[in-house]
C-alpha positions as YAML, in Angstrom:
chain: A
units: angstrom
residues:
- id: 1
  name: MET
  ca: [9.55, 102.37, -246.01]
- id: 2
  name: LYS
  ca: [11.49, 105.26, -247.50]
- id: 3
  name: PRO
  ca: [14.61, 104.25, -249.48]
- id: 4
  name: ILE
  ca: [17.95, 105.24, -248.00]
- id: 5
  name: TYR
  ca: [19.57, 106.09, -251.33]
- id: 6
  name: PRO
  ca: [17.97, 108.23, -254.02]
- id: 7
  name: ASP
  ca: [17.23, 106.43, -257.29]
- id: 8
  name: ASP
  ca: [19.29, 108.88, -259.34]
- id: 9
  name: GLY
  ca: [22.51, 108.58, -257.28]
- id: 10
  name: ASP
  ca: [25.68, 106.75, -258.23]
- id: 11
  name: VAL
  ca: [25.76, 104.23, -255.37]
- id: 12
  name: ASP
  ca: [27.00, 100.71, -254.85]
- id: 13
  name: ARG
  ca: [23.88, 98.86, -253.76]
- id: 14
  name: ASN
  ca: [26.04, 95.85, -252.80]
- id: 15
  name: ALA
  ca: [28.16, 97.85, -250.34]
- id: 16
  name: VAL
  ca: [28.25, 96.53, -246.78]
- id: 17
  name: PRO
  ca: [28.71, 99.12, -244.02]
- id: 18
  name: GLY
  ca: [31.68, 98.50, -241.79]
- id: 19
  name: LEU
  ca: [33.63, 96.30, -244.19]
- id: 20
  name: ARG
  ca: [36.74, 97.85, -245.64]
- id: 21
  name: PRO
  ca: [38.12, 96.54, -248.92]
- id: 22
  name: VAL
  ca: [41.48, 94.78, -248.73]
- id: 23
  name: PRO
  ca: [44.18, 97.03, -250.22]
- id: 24
  name: THR
  ca: [45.83, 95.84, -253.38]
- id: 25
  name: ASP
  ca: [49.59, 95.55, -253.72]
- id: 26
  name: ASP
  ca: [49.61, 97.59, -256.93]
- id: 27
  name: ALA
  ca: [48.78, 100.88, -255.16]
- id: 28
  name: THR
  ca: [51.76, 103.22, -255.14]
- id: 29
  name: SER
  ca: [52.85, 104.83, -251.90]
- id: 30
  name: VAL
  ca: [54.47, 108.23, -251.42]
- id: 31
  name: THR
  ca: [56.83, 109.05, -248.56]
- id: 32
  name: VAL
  ca: [56.31, 112.39, -246.82]
- id: 33
  name: ASP
  ca: [58.33, 114.02, -244.03]
- id: 34
  name: VAL
  ca: [56.38, 116.17, -241.60]
- id: 35
  name: ASP
  ca: [57.96, 117.90, -238.62]
- id: 36
  name: GLY
  ca: [60.77, 115.32, -238.44]
- id: 37
  name: GLU
  ca: [58.47, 112.29, -238.83]
- id: 38
  name: THR
  ca: [58.18, 110.11, -241.94]
- id: 39
  name: PHE
  ca: [54.90, 108.73, -243.26]
- id: 40
  name: ALA
  ca: [54.00, 106.54, -246.22]
- id: 41
  name: LEU
  ca: [50.79, 107.62, -247.96]
- id: 42
  name: ARG
  ca: [48.91, 105.03, -249.96]
- id: 43
  name: PRO
  ca: [45.52, 105.42, -251.65]
- id: 44
  name: ASN
  ca: [42.89, 102.95, -250.47]
- id: 45
  name: GLU
  ca: [39.89, 101.50, -252.26]
- id: 46
  name: CYS
  ca: [37.51, 103.80, -250.38]
- id: 47
  name: ASP
  ca: [38.79, 106.93, -252.19]
- id: 48
  name: GLY
  ca: [40.79, 107.74, -249.09]
- id: 49
  name: THR
  ca: [44.39, 107.63, -247.94]
- id: 50
  name: ASP
  ca: [46.14, 105.28, -245.51]
- id: 51
  name: TYR
  ca: [48.96, 107.00, -243.62]
- id: 52
  name: THR
  ca: [51.63, 104.70, -242.12]
- id: 53
  name: TRP
  ca: [54.01, 106.21, -239.57]
- id: 54
  name: LEU
  ca: [57.40, 104.92, -240.72]
- id: 55
  name: SER
  ca: [59.56, 106.73, -238.16]
- id: 56
  name: GLY
  ca: [57.24, 106.11, -235.21]
- id: 57
  name: PRO
  ca: [57.88, 103.77, -232.29]
- id: 58
  name: ARG
  ca: [55.13, 101.32, -233.31]
- id: 59
  name: PRO
  ca: [55.74, 99.51, -236.63]
- id: 60
  name: GLY
  ca: [52.76, 99.79, -238.97]
- id: 61
  name: TYR
  ca: [50.92, 102.29, -236.75]
- id: 62
  name: GLY
  ca: [49.03, 105.02, -238.55]
- id: 63
  name: PHE
  ca: [45.59, 106.18, -239.58]
- id: 64
  name: GLY
  ca: [43.27, 106.57, -242.52]
- id: 65
  name: VAL
  ca: [41.24, 109.46, -243.88]
- id: 66
  name: GLY
  ca: [38.61, 109.47, -246.56]
- id: 67
  name: PRO
  ca: [37.62, 110.66, -248.96]
- id: 68
  name: THR
  ca: [40.84, 112.43, -249.88]
- id: 69
  name: LEU
  ca: [40.56, 112.74, -253.65]
- id: 70
  name: GLY
  ca: [42.02, 116.02, -254.77]
- id: 71
  name: LEU
  ca: [43.81, 116.89, -251.51]
- id: 72
  name: SER
  ca: [47.01, 118.85, -251.91]
- id: 73
  name: LEU
  ca: [50.27, 117.71, -250.32]
- id: 74
  name: ASP
  ca: [49.88, 120.51, -247.76]
- id: 75
  name: GLU
  ca: [46.42, 119.17, -246.83]
- id: 76
  name: HIS
  ca: [47.89, 115.67, -246.37]
- id: 77
  name: ARG
  ca: [50.57, 117.20, -244.15]
- id: 78
  name: GLU
  ca: [47.87, 118.88, -242.08]
- id: 79
  name: ASN
  ca: [46.13, 115.49, -241.62]
- id: 80
  name: ILE
  ca: [49.44, 114.10, -240.35]
- id: 81
  name: ARG
  ca: [49.96, 117.03, -237.97]
- id: 82
  name: ASP
  ca: [46.46, 116.52, -236.58]
- id: 83
  name: PHE
  ca: [47.28, 112.84, -235.99]
- id: 84
  name: LEU
  ca: [50.62, 113.62, -234.33]
- id: 85
  name: ALA
  ca: [48.93, 116.13, -232.02]
- id: 86
  name: MET
  ca: [46.75, 113.28, -230.65]
- id: 87
  name: VAL
  ca: [49.63, 110.81, -230.10]
- id: 88
  name: ASP
  ca: [50.91, 110.28, -226.57]
- id: 89
  name: PRO
  ca: [54.71, 110.76, -226.78]
- id: 90
  name: ALA
  ca: [55.26, 108.21, -223.99]
- id: 91
  name: THR
  ca: [53.43, 105.37, -225.78]
- id: 92
  name: GLY
  ca: [53.61, 106.44, -229.41]
- id: 93
  name: ARG
  ca: [49.89, 105.85, -229.86]
- id: 94
  name: ILE
  ca: [46.55, 107.54, -229.39]
- id: 95
  name: GLU
  ca: [45.24, 106.71, -225.93]
- id: 96
  name: ASP
  ca: [41.56, 106.34, -225.07]
- id: 97
  name: ASP
  ca: [40.14, 108.88, -222.61]
...
């Protein structure tokens, strides 16, 4: 059988697909306003960002994107705009088709 990961790569051979690490409380969040909405951005342990919609109608609702290392603030704002474009204004959440 052919190996999935190359031998010379920097991989975590103990990683389990589908399991997300529990965020730590020591991660610092940043508050960002985008088009009248407020989001908290917090780095996660997957080299990504968790975006929590603070001004939205559903407490704790948001999304995650990864990897986001090196993204500019404008690129984070674009991620938020993409999310808001998918949200149903009547429910405050993304509805399934």
